[in-house]
C-alpha positions in Angstrom: 90.0 120.1 119.1 93.5 121.5 119.0 94.9 122.4 115.6 98.5 121.9 116.8 100.8 119.1 115.6 100.5 115.6 117.0 103.3 113.0 116.3 103.2 109.3 116.4 104.5 106.1 114.8 102.1 103.5 113.4 103.1 99.9 112.9 101.5 98.9 109.7 102.5 95.2 110.0 104.4 93.1 107.5 105.2 95.1 104.4 106.4 93.6 101.1 108.6 95.9 99.0 108.1 96.1 95.3 111.7 95.1 94.4 111.8 92.2 96.9 112.1 91.9 100.7 109.6 92.1 103.5 109.8 93.5 107.0 107.7 94.8 109.9 107.2 98.5 109.0 106.9 101.5 111.3 105.6 104.7 109.7 106.3 107.9 111.5 103.9 110.7 110.9 102.6 114.1 112.0 99.1 115.3 111.9 97.4 118.6 112.3 93.8 119.7 112.7 90.7 117.8 113.5 90.6 114.1 112.2 86.8 114.6 111.6 87.6 117.1 108.9 88.6 116.1 105.3 92.1 114.7 105.1 94.9 116.3 103.1 98.0 114.2 102.7 101.2 116.1 102.2 104.2 114.3 100.6 107.7 115.5 101.5 110.7 115.8 99.2 113.9 113.8 99.1 115.4 114.5 102.5 112.3 116.2 104.1 110.4 114.9 107.1 106.9 114.5 108.4 107.4 117.9 110.2 105.8 119.9 107.4 104.9 122.7 109.8 106.1 124.0 113.1 109.4 123.2 114.9 110.9 119.7 114.9 112.5 117.6 117.6 116.3 117.7 118.2 118.2 116.2 115.4 115.7 117.3 112.7 117.0 120.6 111.4 117.3 122.8 108.4 114.5 122.5 105.9 113.5 119.1 107.3 111.8 121.1 110.0 108.7 123.2 109.1 109.6 123.0 105.4 106.1 124.2 104.4 105.2 126.2 107.5 104.0 129.0 105.2 101.4 126.8 103.6 100.2 124.5 106.4 98.4 125.9 109.5 95.4 127.9 110.7 94.3 130.4 107.9 97.0 129.2 105.6 96.4 127.7 102.1 96.2 124.2 103.6 94.1 125.4 106.5 94.2 123.2 109.6 91.0 124.8 110.7 89.2 123.2 107.7 91.4 120.1 107.0 92.9 117.2 108.8 96.5 117.3 107.5 98.8 114.2 107.6 102.5 114.0 106.6 104.3 110.7 106.8 108.0 110.0 106.6 108.7 107.6 103.8 110.3 104.1 104.1 114.0 104.2 103.7 114.4 107.6 105.3 115.8 108.3 108.8 113.2 110.4 110.6 111.3 107.6 112.3 109.9 105.4 109.5 111.8 102.2 109.2 115.0 102.6 107.1 118.6 101.4 106.8 119.6 103.0 110.1 116.7 101.4 112.0 117.2 98.4 114.3 116.4 95.1 112.6 115.2 91.8 114.2 118.8 91.0 115.3 119.1 94.2 117.2 121.5 95.7 114.7 120.8 98.4 112.0 119.5 97.0 108.7 122.3 98.9 106.8 122.7 97.5 103.3 120.4 94.6 104.1 117.4 97.0 103.9 115.2 96.2 100.9 115.4 98.4 97.8 112.8 101.2 98.0 110.5 102.7 95.3 108.2 105.7 95.2 105.4 103.1 94.9 106.5 101.7 98.3 106.1 105.2 99.7 102.6 105.4 98.3 101.6 102.0 99.6 103.0 102.7 103.1 101.0 105.9 103.2 97.9 104.0 102.2 98.5 101.6 105.0 98.9 104.5 107.4 95.6 105.9 106.2 94.0 102.6 106.8 95.3 102.7 110.4 94.0 106.2 110.8 90.6 105.2 109.5 90.9 107.5 106.4 89.4 105.8 103.4 89.2 108.8 101.0 91.7 111.6 100.8 90.3 115.1 100.1 93.7 115.9 98.5 97.3 114.8 98.1 99.9 117.6 97.8 103.6 117.5 97.4 106.7 118.8 95.5 109.8 117.4 93.8 110.0 113.7 94.3 107.1 114.3 96.7 105.2 115.4 93.5 106.0 112.0 92.0 104.6 110.5 95.2 101.4 112.6 94.5 100.9 111.4 90.9 101.6 107.8 92.0 98.6 108.2 94.3 96.4 109.1 91.4 97.8 106.2 89.4 97.7 103.5 92.2 94.7 104.6 94.3 92.5 106.7 92.0 89.4 105.8 93.9 90.8 107.1 97.2 91.8 110.6 96.0 89.6 113.6 95.1 92.2 116.3 94.4 96.0 116.3 93.8 98.6 119.1 93.6 101.8 117.9 91.9 104.4 120.7 92.2 107.8 121.1 90.6 107.9 117.5 89.5 108.1 115.2 86.5 106.8 111.8 85.3 110.5 110.7 85.2 114.0 112.1 85.4 116.0 112.9 82.3 119.5 111.6 81.6 121.3 114.7 82.9 119.7 114.4 86.3 120.3 110.6 86.3 124.0 111.3 85.6 124.4 113.8 88.4 122.6 111.5 90.9 125.0 108.7 89.8 127.9 111.0 90.6 126.4 111.8 94.0 126.0 108.1 94.8 129.6 107.3 93.7 130.8 110.0 96.1 129.2 108.2 99.0 130.1 104.7 98.1 133.7 105.7 97.3 134.2 107.2 100.8 136.6 104.9 102.7 134.3 104.9 105.7 131.4 103.6 103.7 132.8 100.1 103.2 129.9 97.9 102.3 127.3 100.2 103.9 127.6 98.6 107.3 129.3 101.6 109.0 127.0 102.0 112.0 129.0 102.2 115.3 132.1 103.5 113.5 133.2 106.4 111.4 130.5 107.4 109.0 131.0 108.4 105.3 130.4 112.1 106.0 132.9 113.3 103.4 131.2 111.3 100.6 127.7 112.4 101.8 128.9 116.0 101.9 130.1 115.8 98.3 126.8 114.2 97.2 124.8 117.0 98.9 126.9 119.7 97.2 125.9 118.2 93.8 122.3 118.2 94.9 122.4 121.8 96.1 123.7 122.9 92.7 120.9 121.0 91.0 118.2 122.9 93.0 119.3 126.3 91.9 119.1 127.9 88.5 122.0 129.5 86.7 120.4 132.9 87.1 119.8 132.5 90.8 123.4 131.3 91.4 124.8 134.3 89.6 122.5 136.6 91.6 123.3 135.0 95.0 127.1 134.4 94.5 128.5 135.4 91.1 132.3 135.3 91.6 132.4 137.0 94.9 135.1 136.1 97.4 134.1 134.7 100.8 134.9 136.8 103.9 136.6 133.9 105.6 138.8 131.1 104.3 138.5 127.8 106.1 141.5 126.7 108.1 141.1 123.1 106.9 141.0 123.7 103.2 143.2 120.9 102.0 143.7 121.8 98.4 147.3 122.7 97.3 146.0 124.1 94.0 144.2 126.8 95.9 147.3 128.5 97.1 147.2 132.1 96.1 143.6 131.9 94.8 140.4 133.2 96.4 137.9 131.0 98.3 134.6 132.1 96.8 131.1 132.6 98.2 129.6 129.8 96.3 132.2 127.3 97.7 131.7 128.6 101.2 127.9 128.2 100.8 128.1 124.7 99.5 130.7 123.6 102.1 128.6 125.0 105.0 125.4 123.4 103.9 127.0 120.1 103.2 128.5 120.0 106.6 125.1 120.8 108.2 123.5 118.1 106.2 125.8 115.3 107.4 124.8 116.2 110.9 121.2 115.3 110.3 121.0 112.6 107.5 122.1 109.1 107.0 124.2 108.2 104.0 122.5 104.9 103.3 119.1 106.7 103.4 120.3 109.2 100.9 121.4 106.3 98.6 118.1 104.5 98.9 115.9 107.6 98.5 118.0 108.9 95.6 117.6 105.6 93.8 113.8 105.7 94.3 113.8 109.1 92.7 115.9 107.9 89.8 113.8 104.8 89.0 110.4 106.4 89.1 108.5 106.3 85.8 104.8 107.2 85.7 104.2 105.0 82.7 105.8 101.9 84.2 103.6 98.8 83.7 101.4 100.9 81.3 101.6 101.8 77.6 101.7 105.5 78.4 101.4 108.2 81.0 97.8 108.7 80.0 97.0 105.1 80.5 98.6 105.1 83.9 96.2 107.9 85.0 93.2 106.9 83.0 91.2 105.7 86.1 91.7 109.0 88.0 88.4 111.0 88.0 89.4 113.8 90.4 90.9 117.3 90.0 94.6 117.7 89.2 96.7 120.8 89.6 100.2 120.8 88.2 102.6 123.6 89.1 106.0 124.2 87.4 108.6 126.9 87.6 110.4 128.4 84.6 113.8 128.4 86.2 113.6 124.8 87.3 115.9 122.7 85.1 115.8 119.8 87.5 112.1 119.2 86.9 111.4 121.6 84.0 108.0 122.8 82.9 108.0 120.3 80.0 107.6 117.5 82.6 104.6 119.3 84.0 103.1 119.6 80.5 103.5 115.8 80.2 101.7 115.2 83.5 98.9 117.6 82.8 98.4 116.2 79.3 98.1 112.7 80.8 95.5 113.9 83.3 93.6 115.9 80.7 93.1 112.8 78.6 91.1 111.3 81.4 87.7 112.1 82.9 88.9 114.6 85.6 89.6 118.3 85.5 93.3 119.3 85.1 95.3 122.5 84.9 99.0 123.2 84.5 100.3 126.6 85.7 103.8 127.6 84.8 105.1 130.1 87.3 107.7 132.7 86.3 110.6 132.3 88.7 114.4 132.5 88.3 115.1 130.7 91.6 115.3 127.2 90.4 113.8 123.9 91.6 113.6 125.0 95.2 111.2 127.8 94.3 108.4 125.4 95.5 109.9 125.7 99.0 111.2 129.3 99.2 108.5 131.1 97.2 105.3 130.2 99.1 103.6 133.3 97.7 103.6 131.6 94.3 102.6 128.1 95.5 100.0 129.0 98.2 97.3 130.7 96.2 96.8 128.1 93.5 96.8 125.3 96.1 94.2 127.2 98.2 92.1 127.6 95.1 92.3 123.9 94.3 91.2 122.9 97.7 88.4 125.4 98.0 87.1 125.6 94.4 88.7 122.9 92.3 91.3 122.7 89.5 89.2 124.5 86.9 89.1 127.6 89.2 93.0 127.9 89.2 93.5 130.3 86.4 96.0 133.2 86.6 98.5 135.0 88.8 95.6 137.2 89.8 94.9 134.6 92.5 97.9 136.1 94.4 96.0 139.3 95.0 93.3 137.5 97.0 95.6 136.1 99.7 97.7 137.6 102.5 101.3 138.3 102.1 103.5 135.3 102.8 106.8 135.3 104.6 109.7 134.4 102.4 111.3 131.4 104.0 114.9 130.1 104.1 116.5 133.3 103.0 119.9 132.3 104.5 120.1 128.6 103.9 119.3 126.6 100.7 116.4 124.3 101.4 116.7 120.6 101.1 114.5 119.4 98.2 
């Protein structure tokens, strides 16, 4: 059996969304390894894709392609020689699973008529995909950022179907500061003259608004220390010809501005503005304790192992949120451990520092959560390539 990637789209039939609306749902996914082996489900972050490892097709670029290539593959922490690995694109996205840009029954894109999406909808769509693939029990569910919310939602919603989870750089809910910044990002998109009412397909797209929204996101993914280290107040080598800012006359164009402008422009080439709105809203509205009296009550039925990883420089999903998740798991019958990793990088450390993430994930899969102890685990694994050294990853 080949351990390379296989791609497909599964139609899971009529799908009722939690906040209302129902449609025929396609779920695009990639799988690696032998389906006869234990299955590990990997949950992608906000604008990620199902292409967790290896190159992606044309139109899927940046960190949507091979975004955890250092962790998934033969001999890697999520070893495709030992595990059947599945990663599914979530509803509302634009990488093959049905979303706002997908063609509806009338032959036109759904656009703003697409139903509101929740993290719970992502989890339920993945469960339906697992049913289609004949996978009843998941050996593990692993993911970071909002993908980590997706992970803990699996433990909450389908505790009997999951044996191990790894929730990385995540939180049981967003705080007010992040909600405020995400509100500003949405306003940037909906205020773009090309956005209209969201039915912009076939005409000019709201790229300027989407680019501003993504600049806000990029700043959220880095720590203050890492931004100082990477950019400080250095001046960019080249000033853009189309810099339309009269207040800038006589002043420098700085590295940090150049960096954000470049990455924002690249992002608009690969992502749909409506999808960004829908997925950002799902992130904002997730609350682990929803429909329960507490986080602990939400996870009370989960009996498996739980690994929670946080990073000290991550103010987007700070370690305090990891503490809350770990405490909730620890109050239940399963084994749980929370490791806080020293890193100045910021939220995206879970993508760009695989040497920090890989060892504890490997230990969880091979020996269980109780075996994940100290940074000494790093010494037992090969060196990892540092990924995305030139471009900021898309969390």
